[in-house]
C-alpha positions in Angstrom: 33.8 97.5 105.8 35.3 99.9 108.3 38.3 99.0 110.5 39.0 100.1 114.1 40.6 103.5 114.3 42.2 102.9 117.7 44.4 100.1 118.9 42.5 98.7 122.0 43.2 95.9 124.4 40.8 93.0 124.0 39.9 93.8 120.4 37.8 91.2 118.7 39.1 91.2 115.1 40.6 87.7 115.6 37.3 86.4 117.0 34.9 87.8 114.3 34.2 84.5 112.6 33.4 82.7 115.8 31.1 85.6 116.9 29.3 85.9 113.6 28.7 82.1 113.5 26.5 82.6 116.6 24.6 85.7 115.4 21.0 85.2 114.4 20.4 85.1 110.6 18.6 88.4 110.8 18.0 91.0 113.5 16.6 94.5 113.9 18.8 97.0 115.8 22.3 96.2 117.1 23.5 97.1 120.6 27.1 97.0 121.9 27.2 98.1 125.6 31.0 97.7 125.9 32.3 99.4 122.8 36.1 99.8 123.3 37.8 99.6 119.9 34.6 98.7 118.2 36.0 95.9 116.0 32.7 94.0 115.7 30.6 97.2 115.1 32.9 98.5 112.4 33.2 95.2 110.6 29.4 94.7 110.8 28.4 98.3 110.0 24.8 97.9 111.3 22.1 100.2 109.9 20.7 101.0 113.3 22.7 100.7 116.5 23.4 101.9 120.0 27.0 101.8 121.3 28.1 102.6 124.8 31.3 102.8 126.9 32.0 104.0 130.4 35.2 105.9 129.3 34.1 109.5 128.5 37.3 110.2 126.5 36.5 107.2 124.3 32.9 108.3 123.7 34.0 111.8 122.9 36.5 110.4 120.4 33.8 108.5 118.5 31.5 111.5 118.6 34.2 113.6 117.0 34.9 110.9 114.4 31.2 110.7 113.6 30.4 114.4 113.6 33.7 116.2 112.5 35.9 113.6 110.7 37.6 116.1 108.3 38.3 118.6 111.1 39.8 115.8 113.2 42.0 114.6 110.3 43.2 118.2 109.6 44.1 118.6 113.3 46.0 115.3 113.3 48.0 116.3 110.3 49.4 119.2 112.4 51.0 117.0 115.0 54.8 116.4 114.9 57.0 113.3 115.1 56.8 112.0 118.7 60.6 112.2 119.1 60.8 115.8 118.0 61.5 118.7 120.4 58.5 120.1 122.3 56.5 122.8 120.7 57.4 126.1 122.5 54.0 127.6 121.6 52.1 124.9 123.5 51.8 124.3 127.2 54.3 121.9 129.0 57.1 122.7 126.6 59.6 122.4 129.5 58.0 120.4 132.3 54.7 118.7 133.2 52.3 120.0 135.8 54.1 117.7 138.3 57.5 119.1 137.5 58.8 116.3 135.3 61.2 117.4 132.6 59.7 117.3 129.0 62.3 116.5 126.4 60.2 115.1 123.5 57.1 116.2 121.7 55.2 113.0 122.7 55.5 113.8 126.4 54.4 117.3 125.9 51.2 116.0 124.2 50.7 113.4 126.9 50.9 116.2 129.5 48.3 118.2 127.6 46.1 115.2 127.3 46.3 114.7 131.1 45.0 118.2 131.9 41.5 116.8 132.3 42.7 114.4 135.0 45.1 116.8 136.8 43.9 120.2 135.9 40.9 122.1 134.6 38.3 119.5 134.1 36.5 118.0 131.1 36.5 120.3 128.1 33.2 122.0 127.3 34.0 123.9 124.0 33.7 122.0 120.7 37.2 122.8 119.7 38.6 121.6 123.0 36.7 118.3 122.6 38.1 118.0 119.1 41.6 118.5 120.5 41.0 115.9 123.2 40.0 113.4 120.5 43.0 114.2 118.3 45.4 113.8 121.3 43.8 110.4 122.1 44.4 109.1 118.6 47.9 110.6 118.4 49.0 109.1 121.6 47.3 105.8 120.8 49.3 105.5 117.6 52.6 106.6 119.0 52.7 105.2 122.5 54.3 101.9 123.6 52.5 99.0 122.0 49.2 100.9 121.6 48.2 100.6 125.2 45.6 102.7 127.0 46.4 102.8 130.6 45.7 105.3 133.4 47.2 105.7 136.8 45.3 106.0 140.0 44.6 109.7 139.4 43.2 109.0 135.9 46.3 110.2 134.0 47.4 108.5 130.9 50.9 107.2 131.7 52.1 105.0 128.8 55.6 105.9 127.6 56.6 106.7 124.0 56.7 103.8 121.5 59.4 103.1 118.9 58.0 103.2 115.4 59.9 103.8 112.1 57.1 105.7 110.5 54.0 105.9 112.7 50.7 106.9 111.1 48.7 108.8 113.6 46.4 110.5 111.1 44.6 107.3 110.0 42.6 109.4 107.5 41.0 106.5 105.6 40.0 104.7 108.8 38.5 107.9 110.3 36.4 108.5 107.3 35.2 104.9 107.1 34.4 104.9 110.8 32.5 108.2 110.5 30.3 106.6 107.8 29.7 103.5 110.0 28.8 105.6 113.0 26.4 107.9 111.1 23.1 107.5 112.7 24.4 105.4 115.6 23.4 106.4 119.1 26.5 107.0 121.3 26.2 106.6 125.0 28.5 107.0 128.0 27.0 105.1 130.9 26.3 101.7 132.4 25.8 98.7 130.3 22.3 98.1 131.8 20.9 100.9 129.6 20.3 98.1 127.0 17.4 96.8 129.1 15.5 100.0 128.0 17.0 100.3 124.5 16.7 96.7 123.2 13.5 95.3 121.9 12.4 91.8 120.8 14.2 90.9 117.5 17.3 93.1 118.4 20.8 91.8 118.9 23.0 92.6 121.8 26.7 91.8 121.8 28.4 92.0 125.2 32.2 92.2 125.4 32.9 93.2 129.0 36.2 93.5 130.8 37.1 89.8 131.2 37.0 88.1 134.6 40.5 87.1 135.7 41.3 83.5 134.8 42.9 82.6 138.1 40.4 81.8 140.9 42.9 83.3 143.4 43.4 86.5 141.3 43.6 89.7 143.3 40.5 91.6 142.4 41.8 94.9 143.7 43.4 95.9 140.4 40.5 94.5 138.5 38.0 96.5 140.5 40.0 99.6 140.0 39.1 99.4 136.3 35.5 99.7 137.3 34.2 96.2 136.7 34.3 93.7 139.6 32.6 90.3 140.4 29.4 92.0 141.4 29.3 93.6 137.9 29.9 90.3 136.3 26.9 88.8 138.2 24.8 91.8 137.3 25.8 91.3 133.6 24.6 87.8 133.7 21.3 89.0 135.2 20.9 91.5 132.3 21.7 88.8 129.7 19.1 86.5 131.2 16.4 89.2 131.3 17.1 90.1 127.6 16.8 86.4 126.7 13.4 86.3 128.5 12.3 89.3 126.5 13.1 87.8 123.1 16.3 89.7 122.5 19.2 87.8 120.8 22.3 87.9 123.0 26.0 87.0 122.1 28.6 87.4 124.8 32.4 86.9 125.1 34.2 86.5 128.4 37.1 84.6 129.9 37.0 80.8 130.2 36.2 80.8 134.0 32.7 82.1 133.2 31.8 78.9 131.2 29.7 77.2 133.9 28.0 80.4 135.0 26.5 81.0 131.5 25.9 77.3 130.8 23.9 77.0 134.0 21.9 80.0 133.1 20.7 78.2 129.9 23.0 79.8 127.3 24.8 77.8 124.6 28.5 78.1 125.6 31.7 77.1 123.7 35.3 77.7 124.4 37.4 79.6 121.8 41.0 80.7 121.6 41.9 84.2 120.5 45.3 85.9 120.0 45.9 89.0 122.0 48.5 91.3 120.4 48.3 94.2 122.9 49.9 93.5 126.2 52.6 95.3 128.1 54.2 92.0 128.9 55.4 90.4 125.6 55.5 86.9 127.3 51.7 87.3 128.0 50.8 87.9 124.4 49.3 84.9 122.5 46.3 82.7 122.7 43.9 83.1 125.6 41.1 80.9 126.8 37.7 82.6 126.4 34.1 81.6 125.8 31.4 82.7 123.5 27.9 82.4 124.9 24.6 82.9 123.1 20.9 82.3 123.4 20.5 81.9 119.7 19.5 78.3 118.8 21.9 76.7 116.3 19.1 76.3 113.7 18.5 80.1 113.7 22.2 81.2 113.5 24.0 82.9 110.7 26.5 80.1 110.7 30.2 80.1 109.7 31.2 83.3 107.9 34.9 82.8 107.1 36.7 85.9 105.9 40.3 86.9 105.4 41.2 89.2 108.3 44.1 91.6 107.7 46.6 91.8 110.5 45.8 94.7 112.7 
């Protein structure tokens, strides 16, 4: 089985057994409208699938992994230690576009990565798209705690991490992911595409941005990420429509959505999962979440215990 190439907040490797226990015994095509790090997809390696994410940089990354894995690996091997001096032959060797001093190689690559947000727009040439993907993986594996975070202007702003010997090439994982993605349809759009893509007998796994646990949570920051309460309600409507069409649905979300899915007729159970990626170390640990499904217990795959390597 393949493993996720990127570290990604909300990854589901610690929840795989609980999810698989609610999958149908058999299904046709697999659909994952909120792809992120792709932990479920890469572990499952479905023969036919559609995967989607609203982040164009993420979708471009997986396209490069699928279509040009060896070229991506070769480019990644050319990167230098994140604490090295900036490369004088590349842009931003002295300062960023906004005039901040650049003293380390990591910050030079971060400034280059942010050119799409601050500068010349989304790259159109194949080589530029490959470079964009390589920068994403390099920064992901050398930044602080593997976070992916953007400021209000869309610029990646996570500082350098502290690693004894970071592996940003991830050659084995890239090759395995390329094989898993071979034949998969990659999409960059709204999750509702699945209403057209999924057919009776298919399986859809939804892993949306989780609704805040606190009923008094400020949705301003949450909405800035592009998924607000209206989207949560729309997601429920899509899940219900898929259920009515004979499509198997499995969904994970925060514990506060329990009643919403139970009242809609889904089988809902609470689960606890460990979250290792969080900028606040005190916030890492077990979180309250639910797994909802329309698959009757008699038709489920059932417990599928497996030894999960630490990420």
